[in-house]
C-alpha atoms as a printed R data frame, in Angstrom:
    type eleno elety resid chain resno       x       y      z
1   ATOM     1    CA   MET     A     1 105.225 125.063 74.507
2   ATOM     2    CA   HIS     A     2 108.152 126.720 75.708
3   ATOM     3    CA   PRO     A     3 111.240 125.176 76.762
4   ATOM     4    CA   GLU     A     4 111.615 126.653 79.912
5   ATOM     5    CA   GLN     A     5 108.287 124.728 80.649
6   ATOM     6    CA   LEU     A     6 109.401 121.462 80.472
7   ATOM     7    CA   ILE     A     7 110.807 119.222 83.054
8   ATOM     8    CA   VAL     A     8 113.061 116.443 81.688
9   ATOM     9    CA   THR     A     9 112.671 113.048 83.227
10  ATOM    10    CA   GLN     A    10 113.877 109.248 83.089
11  ATOM    11    CA   GLY     A    11 111.480 108.306 80.221
12  ATOM    12    CA   THR     A    12 108.175 108.944 79.680
13  ATOM    13    CA   ILE     A    13 107.547 106.146 82.690
14  ATOM    14    CA   GLU     A    14 108.785 108.761 85.236
15  ATOM    15    CA   ALA     A    15 106.921 111.737 83.515
16  ATOM    16    CA   LEU     A    16 103.390 109.595 83.591
17  ATOM    17    CA   ASN     A    17 104.182 108.357 87.239
18  ATOM    18    CA   LEU     A    18 105.155 111.829 88.294
19  ATOM    19    CA   ALA     A    19 102.124 113.637 86.963
20  ATOM    20    CA   LEU     A    20  99.872 110.099 88.871
21  ATOM    21    CA   ARG     A    21 101.673 111.207 92.077
22  ATOM    22    CA   ALA     A    22 101.248 115.051 91.545
23  ATOM    23    CA   LEU     A    23  97.198 115.019 91.153
24  ATOM    24    CA   THR     A    24  96.682 111.828 92.842
25  ATOM    25    CA   ARG     A    25  96.405 109.727 96.063
26  ATOM    26    CA   PRO     A    26  95.693 106.276 96.713
27  ATOM    27    CA   GLY     A    27  92.248 104.860 96.049
28  ATOM    28    CA   ASP     A    28  91.384 108.246 93.405
29  ATOM    29    CA   VAL     A    29  89.724 107.104 90.261
30  ATOM    30    CA   VAL     A    30  91.257 107.890 86.797
31  ATOM    31    CA   ALA     A    31  90.210 107.320 83.257
32  ATOM    32    CA   VAL     A    32  92.151 105.060 80.976
33  ATOM    33    CA   GLU     A    33  91.257 104.230 77.021
34  ATOM    34    CA   SER     A    34  89.980 100.633 76.877
35  ATOM    35    CA   PRO     A    35  91.846  98.679 76.005
36  ATOM    36    CA   ALA     A    36  94.830 100.335 77.674
37  ATOM    37    CA   TYR     A    37  99.052  99.563 77.588
38  ATOM    38    CA   PHE     A    38  99.608  96.722 80.622
39  ATOM    39    CA   SER     A    39 102.680  99.206 81.598
40  ATOM    40    CA   LEU     A    40 100.306 102.218 82.699
41  ATOM    41    CA   LEU     A    41  97.618  99.944 84.486
42  ATOM    42    CA   PHE     A    42 100.646  98.270 86.381
43  ATOM    43    CA   THR     A    43 101.582 101.891 87.249
44  ATOM    44    CA   LEU     A    44  97.903 102.893 88.295
45  ATOM    45    CA   LYS     A    45  97.981  99.536 90.254
46  ATOM    46    CA   VAL     A    46 101.448 100.386 92.463
47  ATOM    47    CA   LEU     A    47 100.165 103.134 92.943
48  ATOM    48    CA   GLY     A    48  97.053 102.693 94.333
49  ATOM    49    CA   LEU     A    49  94.788 103.461 91.816
50  ATOM    50    CA   ARG     A    50  91.202 103.226 90.809
51  ATOM    51    CA   VAL     A    51  90.598 102.825 87.159
52  ATOM    52    CA   VAL     A    52  87.261 103.573 85.103
53  ATOM    53    CA   GLU     A    53  87.810 101.591 81.177
54  ATOM    54    CA   ILE     A    54  86.514 104.123 79.133
55  ATOM    55    CA   PRO     A    55  85.436 102.442 75.449
56  ATOM    56    CA   THR     A    56  87.654 103.465 72.540
57  ATOM    57    CA   ASP     A    57  87.474 102.602 69.067
58  ATOM    58    CA   PRO     A    58  90.217 101.167 67.312
59  ATOM    59    CA   VAL     A    59  90.309 104.121 64.207
60  ATOM    60    CA   SER     A    60  88.848 107.557 66.055
61  ATOM    61    CA   GLY     A    61  89.733 106.565 69.378
62  ATOM    62    CA   ILE     A    62  88.498 107.048 73.025
63  ATOM    63    CA   SER     A    63  84.434 107.662 72.893
64  ATOM    64    CA   VAL     A    64  84.294 111.160 73.789
65  ATOM    65    CA   ASP     A    65  80.894 110.900 75.035
66  ATOM    66    CA   ALA     A    66  81.811 107.922 76.847
67  ATOM    67    CA   LEU     A    67  83.452 110.063 78.333
68  ATOM    68    CA   GLU     A    68  81.418 113.137 79.107
69  ATOM    69    CA   LEU     A    69  79.345 110.809 80.755
70  ATOM    70    CA   ALA     A    70  81.625 109.385 83.213
71  ATOM    71    CA   THR     A    71  83.679 112.717 83.987
72  ATOM    72    CA   ARG     A    72  79.783 114.763 84.941
73  ATOM    73    CA   ASP     A    73  80.704 113.905 88.606
74  ATOM    74    CA   SER     A    74  83.730 114.418 90.490
75  ATOM    75    CA   ALA     A    75  84.597 111.229 91.224
76  ATOM    76    CA   ILE     A    76  87.501 111.000 88.727
77  ATOM    77    CA   LYS     A    77  90.520 112.454 89.650
78  ATOM    78    CA   ALA     A    78  92.296 112.766 86.214
79  ATOM    79    CA   VAL     A    79  92.243 111.165 82.479
80  ATOM    80    CA   ILE     A    80  94.793 109.594 80.776
81  ATOM    81    CA   LEU     A    81  94.773 109.590 77.101
82  ATOM    82    CA   VAL     A    82  97.259 108.105 74.388
83  ATOM    83    CA   PRO     A    83  95.220 110.530 71.499
84  ATOM    84    CA   ASN     A    84  98.570 109.739 68.564
85  ATOM    85    CA   PHE     A    85  98.703 105.701 67.922
86  ATOM    86    CA   SER     A    86  97.435 104.373 71.206
87  ATOM    87    CA   ASN     A    87  99.274 100.939 72.450
88  ATOM    88    CA   PRO     A    88  97.161  98.612 71.554
89  ATOM    89    CA   LEU     A    89  94.778 100.009 69.800
90  ATOM    90    CA   GLY     A    90  96.560 102.032 67.220
91  ATOM    91    CA   ALA     A    91  93.889 104.783 67.094
92  ATOM    92    CA   LEU     A    92  94.602 108.365 66.071
93  ATOM    93    CA   MET     A    93  91.495 110.726 67.829
94  ATOM    94    CA   PRO     A    94  90.362 113.248 65.244
95  ATOM    95    CA   ASP     A    95  91.067 117.083 66.156
96  ATOM    96    CA   ALA     A    96  87.973 117.938 66.534
97  ATOM    97    CA   ALA     A    97  87.616 115.198 69.429
98  ATOM    98    CA   LYS     A    98  90.954 116.553 71.022
99  ATOM    99    CA   GLU     A    99  89.787 119.631 71.132
100 ATOM   100    CA   LYS     A   100  86.170 118.847 72.457
101 ATOM   101    CA   VAL     A   101  87.599 116.828 75.062
102 ATOM   102    CA   ALA     A   102  90.642 119.456 76.143
103 ATOM   103    CA   ASP     A   103  87.614 121.849 76.798
104 ATOM   104    CA   MET     A   104  85.318 119.730 78.534
105 ATOM   105    CA   LEU     A   105  88.253 118.721 81.329
106 ATOM   106    CA   ALA     A   106  89.478 122.057 81.587
107 ATOM   107    CA   GLU     A   107  85.825 123.421 82.770
108 ATOM   108    CA   ARG     A   108  85.591 120.429 84.988
109 ATOM   109    CA   GLY     A   109  88.518 120.978 86.651
110 ATOM   110    CA   ILE     A   110  89.922 117.411 85.588
111 ATOM   111    CA   PRO     A   111  93.436 117.206 84.547
112 ATOM   112    CA   LEU     A   112  94.203 115.567 81.347
113 ATOM   113    CA   ILE     A   113  97.624 113.477 81.611
114 ATOM   114    CA   GLU     A   114  98.761 112.727 78.028
115 ATOM   115    CA   ASP     A   115 101.309 110.467 76.199
116 ATOM   116    CA   ASP     A   116 102.379 111.604 73.183
117 ATOM   117    CA   VAL     A   117 105.075 108.422 72.428
118 ATOM   118    CA   TYR     A   118 104.105 107.287 69.948
119 ATOM   119    CA   GLY     A   119 102.716 110.722 68.152
120 ATOM   120    CA   GLU     A   120 105.916 111.091 66.146
121 ATOM   121    CA   PHE     A   121 105.736 107.657 64.303
122 ATOM   122    CA   TYR     A   122 102.976 108.550 61.673
123 ATOM   123    CA   TYR     A   123 103.071 106.915 58.238
124 ATOM   124    CA   GLY     A   124 101.328 109.924 56.389
125 ATOM   125    CA   ARG     A   125 103.114 112.790 55.866
126 ATOM   126    CA   GLN     A   126 102.212 115.006 58.614
127 ATOM   127    CA   ARG     A   127 102.317 115.122 62.456
128 ATOM   128    CA   PRO     A   128  99.113 114.578 64.093
129 ATOM   129    CA   ARG     A   129  98.900 117.284 66.711
130 ATOM   130    CA   PRO     A   130  98.485 116.689 70.830
131 ATOM   131    CA   ILE     A   131  95.415 117.263 72.793
132 ATOM   132    CA   LYS     A   132  97.982 119.955 74.257
133 ATOM   133    CA   ALA     A   133  97.909 122.261 70.529
134 ATOM   134    CA   PHE     A   134  94.264 122.953 72.362
135 ATOM   135    CA   ASP     A   135  94.979 123.372 75.994
136 ATOM   136    CA   ARG     A   136  94.175 126.779 76.372
137 ATOM   137    CA   SER     A   137  94.300 126.954 80.611
138 ATOM   138    CA   GLY     A   138  97.169 124.277 81.313
139 ATOM   139    CA   ASN     A   139  94.951 122.265 82.225
140 ATOM   140    CA   VAL     A   140  96.828 119.030 80.022
141 ATOM   141    CA   LEU     A   141 100.171 117.626 81.510
142 ATOM   142    CA   TYR     A   142 102.138 116.647 78.173
143 ATOM   143    CA   CYS     A   143 104.415 113.352 78.566
144 ATOM   144    CA   ALA     A   144 106.632 112.464 75.667
145 ATOM   145    CA   SER     A   145 110.355 110.886 74.921
146 ATOM   146    CA   LEU     A   146 112.753 110.097 72.874
147 ATOM   147    CA   THR     A   147 113.414 106.497 74.298
148 ATOM   148    CA   LYS     A   148 111.919 104.902 71.385
149 ATOM   149    CA   ASP     A   149 112.719 106.754 68.248
150 ATOM   150    CA   VAL     A   150 116.251 107.692 69.353
151 ATOM   151    CA   ALA     A   151 118.228 106.021 72.220
152 ATOM   152    CA   PRO     A   152 116.023 104.035 74.552
153 ATOM   153    CA   GLY     A   153 118.785 103.703 76.579
154 ATOM   154    CA   LEU     A   154 119.218 106.714 77.557
155 ATOM   155    CA   ARG     A   155 115.827 107.117 79.332
156 ATOM   156    CA   ILE     A   156 115.420 110.847 77.927
157 ATOM   157    CA   GLY     A   157 111.921 112.311 78.151
158 ATOM   158    CA   TRP     A   158 109.736 115.230 79.274
159 ATOM   159    CA   ILE     A   159 106.956 116.712 80.558
160 ATOM   160    CA   ASP     A   160 105.088 119.906 80.502
161 ATOM   161    CA   PRO     A   161 102.916 120.161 83.430
162 ATOM   162    CA   GLY     A   162 101.120 123.297 82.695
163 ATOM   163    CA   ARG     A   163  99.240 124.910 85.669
164 ATOM   164    CA   TYR     A   164 100.241 121.518 87.957
165 ATOM   165    CA   ARG     A   165 104.292 123.066 87.834
166 ATOM   166    CA   ASN     A   166 104.902 123.369 91.307
167 ATOM   167    CA   GLN     A   167 103.347 119.536 91.887
168 ATOM   168    CA   VAL     A   168 104.936 118.451 89.652
169 ATOM   169    CA   GLU     A   169 108.373 119.597 90.509
170 ATOM   170    CA   VAL     A   170 107.773 118.553 94.139
171 ATOM   171    CA   GLN     A   171 107.347 114.667 92.852
172 ATOM   172    CA   LYS     A   172 110.453 114.868 90.899
173 ATOM   173    CA   TYR     A   173 112.987 116.137 93.288
174 ATOM   174    CA   LEU     A   174 111.181 113.247 95.962
175 ATOM   175    CA   SER     A   175 112.120 110.610 93.292
176 ATOM   176    CA   THR     A   176 114.897 111.124 91.193
177 ATOM   177    CA   HIS     A   177 115.483 114.310 92.066
178 ATOM   178    CA   SER     A   178 117.066 115.061 88.547
179 ATOM   179    CA   THR     A   179 117.765 113.597 85.394
180 ATOM   180    CA   PRO     A   180 121.506 112.567 83.855
181 ATOM   181    CA   THR     A   181 123.026 115.442 82.438
182 ATOM   182    CA   LEU     A   182 125.872 113.410 80.499
183 ATOM   183    CA   ASN     A   183 122.454 111.281 78.600
184 ATOM   184    CA   GLN     A   184 121.008 115.045 77.825
185 ATOM   185    CA   ALA     A   185 124.144 116.378 76.596
186 ATOM   186    CA   VAL     A   186 124.667 113.392 74.208
187 ATOM   187    CA   LEU     A   187 121.232 113.989 72.457
188 ATOM   188    CA   ALA     A   188 120.886 118.073 72.499
189 ATOM   189    CA   ARG     A   189 124.065 117.353 70.163
190 ATOM   190    CA   PHE     A   190 122.863 115.152 68.184
191 ATOM   191    CA   LEU     A   191 119.312 116.861 68.111
192 ATOM   192    CA   GLU     A   192 121.827 120.447 67.004
193 ATOM   193    CA   SER     A   193 123.613 118.395 64.436
194 ATOM   194    CA   GLY     A   194 119.991 118.289 62.157
195 ATOM   195    CA   ALA     A   195 120.430 114.674 61.912
196 ATOM   196    CA   TYR     A   196 117.001 113.873 63.800
197 ATOM   197    CA   PRO     A   197 114.372 114.876 61.133
198 ATOM   198    CA   ARG     A   198 116.346 112.315 58.772
199 ATOM   199    CA   HIS     A   199 116.713 109.447 61.235
200 ATOM   200    CA   MET     A   200 113.176 109.816 61.778
201 ATOM   201    CA   ARG     A   201 112.328 109.738 57.726
202 ATOM   202    CA   ARG     A   202 113.939 106.460 57.822
203 ATOM   203    CA   LEU     A   203 112.515 105.550 60.755
204 ATOM   204    CA   ARG     A   204 109.173 105.933 59.603
205 ATOM   205    CA   ARG     A   205 109.114 104.068 56.143
206 ATOM   206    CA   ALA     A   206 111.524 101.089 58.107
207 ATOM   207    CA   ILE     A   207 108.489 101.249 60.459
208 ATOM   208    CA   ALA     A   208 105.220 101.590 57.954
209 ATOM   209    CA   SER     A   209 106.750  99.071 55.561
210 ATOM   210    CA   GLN     A   210 107.243  96.461 58.486
211 ATOM   211    CA   MET     A   211 103.703  96.861 59.160
212 ATOM   212    CA   GLN     A   212 102.559  96.135 55.713
213 ATOM   213    CA   GLY     A   213 103.737  93.273 55.860
214 ATOM   214    CA   LEU     A   214 102.538  91.843 58.707
215 ATOM   215    CA   LEU     A   215  99.013  93.122 57.427
216 ATOM   216    CA   GLN     A   216  99.654  91.220 54.542
217 ATOM   217    CA   GLY     A   217 100.956  88.083 56.898
218 ATOM   218    CA   LEU     A   218  97.379  88.238 58.265
219 ATOM   219    CA   THR     A   219  95.304  88.529 55.309
220 ATOM   220    CA   GLN     A   220  97.126  85.756 53.677
221 ATOM   221    CA   HIS     A   221  97.473  83.274 56.632
222 ATOM   222    CA   PHE     A   222  94.817  84.194 59.322
223 ATOM   223    CA   PRO     A   223  90.936  83.357 59.213
224 ATOM   224    CA   ALA     A   224  88.444  85.604 57.190
225 ATOM   225    CA   ASP     A   225  86.677  86.458 60.673
226 ATOM   226    CA   VAL     A   226  89.640  87.940 62.710
227 ATOM   227    CA   GLN     A   227  89.318  91.630 62.651
228 ATOM   228    CA   TYR     A   228  91.829  94.086 62.880
229 ATOM   229    CA   THR     A   229  92.344  98.314 61.447
230 ATOM   230    CA   ALA     A   230  95.278  99.074 60.025
231 ATOM   231    CA   PRO     A   231  96.689 101.612 61.887
232 ATOM   232    CA   GLN     A   232  97.820 105.162 60.364
233 ATOM   233    CA   GLY     A   233 101.205 105.466 62.752
234 ATOM   234    CA   GLY     A   234 102.960 103.724 65.652
235 ATOM   235    CA   PHE     A   235 103.869  99.660 66.360
236 ATOM   236    CA   ALA     A   236 100.918  98.374 67.676
237 ATOM   237    CA   LEU     A   237  97.912  95.763 65.805
238 ATOM   238    CA   TRP     A   238  95.331  95.148 67.874
239 ATOM   239    CA   LEU     A   239  93.500  91.024 66.675
240 ATOM   240    CA   VAL     A   240  89.869  90.455 67.673
241 ATOM   241    CA   PHE     A   241  88.729  87.227 67.011
242 ATOM   242    CA   PRO     A   242  85.586  85.657 67.893
243 ATOM   243    CA   GLN     A   243  84.252  85.203 71.322
244 ATOM   244    CA   GLY     A   244  85.634  82.033 72.887
245 ATOM   245    CA   PHE     A   245  88.809  82.591 71.565
246 ATOM   246    CA   ASP     A   246  91.539  81.895 74.091
247 ATOM   247    CA   SER     A   247  94.562  84.471 74.010
248 ATOM   248    CA   LEU     A   248  96.477  83.088 77.230
249 ATOM   249    CA   VAL     A   249  95.553  79.628 75.080
250 ATOM   250    CA   LEU     A   250  97.980  80.969 72.304
251 ATOM   251    CA   HIS     A   251 100.152  83.412 74.675
252 ATOM   252    CA   GLN     A   252 101.404  79.793 76.081
253 ATOM   253    CA   GLN     A   253 101.580  77.985 72.614
254 ATOM   254    CA   ALA     A   254 103.669  81.023 70.772
255 ATOM   255    CA   ARG     A   255 105.878  81.935 73.921
256 ATOM   256    CA   GLN     A   256 107.129  78.203 74.002
257 ATOM   257    CA   GLU     A   257 108.321  78.500 70.551
258 ATOM   258    CA   GLY     A   258 109.709  82.261 70.575
259 ATOM   259    CA   ILE     A   259 106.642  84.034 69.130
260 ATOM   260    CA   GLY     A   260 105.838  87.353 70.900
261 ATOM   261    CA   LEU     A   261 102.475  88.527 71.562
262 ATOM   262    CA   ALA     A   262 100.472  90.288 74.108
263 ATOM   263    CA   PRO     A   263  97.707  88.854 75.340
264 ATOM   264    CA   GLY     A   264  93.997  90.829 75.199
265 ATOM   265    CA   PRO     A   265  93.637  90.290 79.210
266 ATOM   266    CA   LEU     A   266  97.267  92.139 79.805
267 ATOM   267    CA   PHE     A   267  95.147  95.293 78.165
268 ATOM   268    CA   SER     A   268  92.290  95.323 80.868
269 ATOM   269    CA   PRO     A   269  92.450  95.871 84.855
270 ATOM   270    CA   ARG     A   270  89.223  93.341 84.822
271 ATOM   271    CA   GLY     A   271  90.849  90.928 82.699
272 ATOM   272    CA   GLY     A   272  88.822  91.366 79.745
273 ATOM   273    CA   TYR     A   273  89.670  90.944 76.089
274 ATOM   274    CA   ARG     A   274  90.551  87.360 76.135
275 ATOM   275    CA   HIS     A   275  89.272  86.920 72.654
276 ATOM   276    CA   CYS     A   276  91.686  89.816 71.430
277 ATOM   277    CA   VAL     A   277  95.503  89.723 71.500
278 ATOM   278    CA   ARG     A   278  98.294  92.562 70.306
279 ATOM   279    CA   LEU     A   279 101.236  92.291 67.501
280 ATOM   280    CA   SER     A   280 103.969  94.489 67.294
281 ATOM   281    CA   CYS     A   281 105.572  95.461 63.780
282 ATOM   282    CA   ALA     A   282 108.837  97.448 65.724
283 ATOM   283    CA   ALA     A   283 110.939  94.397 64.416
284 ATOM   284    CA   ALA     A   284 112.278  94.015 61.074
285 ATOM   285    CA   TRP     A   285 109.779  92.328 58.218
286 ATOM   286    CA   THR     A   286 112.549  89.287 57.707
287 ATOM   287    CA   PRO     A   287 111.922  85.696 55.701
288 ATOM   288    CA   GLU     A   288 112.100  84.826 59.599
289 ATOM   289    CA   GLN     A   289 109.395  87.036 60.829
290 ATOM   290    CA   HIS     A   290 107.064  85.973 58.024
291 ATOM   291    CA   ALA     A   291 108.212  82.546 59.516
292 ATOM   292    CA   ARG     A   292 106.980  83.524 62.754
293 ATOM   293    CA   LEU     A   293 103.998  84.953 62.180
294 ATOM   294    CA   LEU     A   294 103.318  81.916 59.399
295 ATOM   295    CA   ARG     A   295 103.624  79.396 62.685
296 ATOM   296    CA   LEU     A   296 101.533  81.749 64.566
297 ATOM   297    CA   SER     A   297  98.539  81.108 62.334
298 ATOM   298    CA   GLN     A   298  99.074  77.772 62.470
299 ATOM   299    CA   LEU     A   299  98.253  77.801 66.230
300 ATOM   300    CA   VAL     A   300  95.207  79.801 65.720
301 ATOM   301    CA   TRP     A   301  93.420  77.762 63.361
302 ATOM   302    CA   GLN     A   302  95.018  74.230 66.050
303 ATOM   303    CA   GLN     A   303  92.307  76.698 68.073
304 ATOM   304    CA   TYR     A   304  89.742  76.806 65.831
305 ATOM   305    CA   ARG     A   305  89.957  73.359 64.791
306 ATOM   306    CA   SER     A   306  89.424  72.202 68.413
307 ATOM   307    CA   ASP     A   307  86.422  74.358 69.707
């Protein structure tokens, strides 16, 4: 990936919008992971695009076999993936799966839009490679940003559009034309100072510790039949309750008490996953956070007893 190939955007959301506008028209079909981040689903709805949900594993990511089956004809115009610590599952695709998907979609002429906004938030020793690392033909449009790890308010992201550069440049010109140069200069100075690696080491340790606190709290206070998989990075934790549990009811009750969570139906265009909940470990793990989790567990147990 070369700097001159990048188009600077106002965050990852604009990068995704540019890619989608360049590749699709209203009524086209795109494939996404299922469950998928609700901001992406809202974007697809606004653009008038139809969505095919591909089953996704909380450990290994999207089902490559299901994606292979879904893309055998020309119905799907683009595929959107978050291979590194997807939101809401926190899944991490193995390198072999990334390479297979990159090659398969290139052979079929289906562009792949990759959102790697969470790639820097790994808990282990090595950053996972993006699918773009396996792109041999420019078929992957790589989107990322500094909004989650450095400066959310500055809204600086980028897209490497590969062989679709001309189409994406047109869309950038038609939408925001350019990205504020002052914001870019501020972040460029920060990156040049050498502070970014130190900052990220501290931030990764903090996020990993916060996730550990959340996991321990779940073990202590939640019913034993609630399923979840400890992610290897990112902010999200996906809880799967027994069928019949109503995450919308839990969300309403929790909101009244100032407790944040995202109910499962937000992550599906068909309103599925009603028995699922996404929690976030983005906030510092404090006694107040633990108290909120304890109160949330009490609301969960209350719904268990009423069933």
